[in-house]
N, C-alpha and C positions, 0 to 999 in steps of 0.2 A: 594767819595761816589757816586756822579752822574755818574762818569766814569764807575764804577763797575756796576751800574744799567743799563747803556746803553749797556755794553758788554753782560749782562745777557739777555736783550731784543733781541739783535741780535742773540744770541745763541738759544733762544726759537724760533725765526722766522726761523732759519736754520733747526732746528729739525722738526718743523711743515711742512715746505716746503718739506723736504725729505720724511716725512711720506705720504704726499699727492701724491708725485711722485710714491712711491711704490704702493699705492692703485690704481692709474691710470694704471700703468703697469700691475698689477694683473688683473684688469677688462679687459684690452685689450687682454691679453693672454687668458683669459677665453672665450672671444668672438671668438677668432681664433679657439679654441678647439671646441666650439659649432658649428661653421660654418663648420669645417672639418667633423663633424659627420653627418651633414644633407646632404642627397643625393638628387637626382632628379633635381630640377629646374635650376641648374647652367648652364650658357651658355658655360662654359668651359667643353669640353668632357673628359678632362684628369682627372683620379681619383688618380693621384699620382704614386708613385713607385710601380710596381707590376711585376717584371721580371718573366717570365715563363720558368723554366728549364724543359727539357724533352727530348724525343727522337729526334735524328737528322737523321731521315731517310726520304725517299721519300713517298709521298701520294700514295694511300689512307692510312689514319691513323685509326687504330682500337682502341677499348676501352682498357684501362689498365687492367692488370690481377686482380687487387684489387681496385675496384672503391672507396670503403670507405677510404682506406689508402690514395689514391690520393686526395680525397676531403679534408681530414684532413691536408695533406701537403699544400693545398691551403689556409689554415686557416679558413676552413668552418666547420660549425657544421653539424653533421650527426645524424639523429634521426628517430624514427619509423613513423613519420607522418609529413606532410607539415605544415610549419608555416603560420600564417594568419595576423600577425602584419604588414608585408610588403609583397605585392603581385603584381608583375608587370612582363612584358615580354619585352625583346629586341630581335633583330633578327640578325643573322650572316650569311653572304655569303662569300664563299671562292672560288677563281678561280686561277688555275695555267695554264699558257700558253693558256688561253681562255677556259679551261675545268673546269666545276664546281666540287668542292670537297665536298663530303657529310660530314656534321657534324653528328656523329652517335647518335642514340638514347641511352638513359640511361647513359649519362655522369653524374656522381655524384649519380647514383642509384645502389644499391646492390640488384639484383633480388632475390637472395637466401634468404635474411633476410627481404626484403621489405623496408629497411631503405633507406633514401636519404638525400643528403645534401641540404642546403638552396638554392643552385644554381645548376640547373640540366637541362637535356633535356629529353623529352619523346619520340621523334620521330626524323626523319632525315630532317625535314623542316628547321632546323637551328634556331628554336625558343628557346631562353634561358629563362628558368623560374627562377624567384627569388621568393621564398615563405619562408619567414623568421619569426622566433619567436619574433624578435625585429624590431623596425622601424628605428633604427639609424645606420644601416649598410651601408657601401659603397662597391660596388662590381665592379670588373674590368674584362676586357677581359683576362688579364693575369691569373686570377683565373680559368677561364674556361679552358685555355690551360694547366695549372698545373694539374687540374682534369683529363684532357685528356692525360696528360703526353706527350705533344707535345711542343717542344721548340718554343717560340715566343719572339722576341725582335726587336730592331731597325735594326738589321743586317740580319734578315731573319725569315723563318718559317720552322720547321722541319729540313730536310737536304738541304733546298733550301736557299743558301746564296746570299746576294747582291754581284754583280760583276760589271765589266765594262759594261757588256751588259744587265744584268737582275737585277731586284730589286723588293722588296716588297713595295707596297703602301697600305695605309689604308685610308678609307673614312668613315665619320660619317654623316649620312643623306645626302649622295651625295656630301659632301664637303671634300676636301683633309685634312687629319689629319697629322700635322707635329709633329714628335716625336716618341717615342716608342709606338707601337700599344698595347702593353701589359698594358699600363696605361689607356686606354680608359675606361671610367666609363659606367657601364650599367645603363640605366634609362628607364622609361616606353616608349615603342614603338620606342626606338632608333634603327635605321638601321645602321649596321656596315658591311662594305665590305673590305675584304682583297684580294688584287690582286697581284699575282706574275707573272712576265713575262718580256719581252723586255722593256728596259727603254724608248724606243721611241714609244711604243704602245699607242693608244688612248683609255683610260679607259672609260667605261660607267657605273659607279656604280649607284645602285638604290638609290633614295632619300627617299624611304619609303617602307614599307612592308604591305601587306594586311593580317593583323592578323585575326584570326577567331573570331567570336562573343564571347565576354567574356574574350578574352585575352588582 
């Protein structure tokens, strides 16, 4: 009888321990999900996987024929007015062999309908506007290039591929970014520089950008 009671106690302890382990794992998984949804203040500039498929031609790169469809392909919402739950700006510089490449106005904007995506441009300064209806989104440089329909990945930009002599380099706030530039996360006043040219060139990326008042 005592042996049976001891076995029963051990069984109950095992069941209780397993249940506690399941709860701990569930809480940890929930924390990871919540952290992944929060943008902004992370020191890691990478926003995860965000490959940008698009045109493989040489610059300059014009707007796509259908900006709304391109924005939706990037997983972005398109609506009649700008969102206000999240509102911040990043800046993008692109240079090819020492020559600046314009980021066109109206990426993510449909001039005919007046609708725009939550990630868009208004002019050719390279200012990337995030104006979203929810505050939990994470936005990447890859989404910008998908909207633009220009290829961007770790191997090159547009029709410019890495080679023995030339390469694409990415910088965030003046510091070299290692990895796929399409994964760079957009955050408030983040300065992003894409430089394509000779591997032995000395790059001089901007560490910051002088945003206009209110941006």
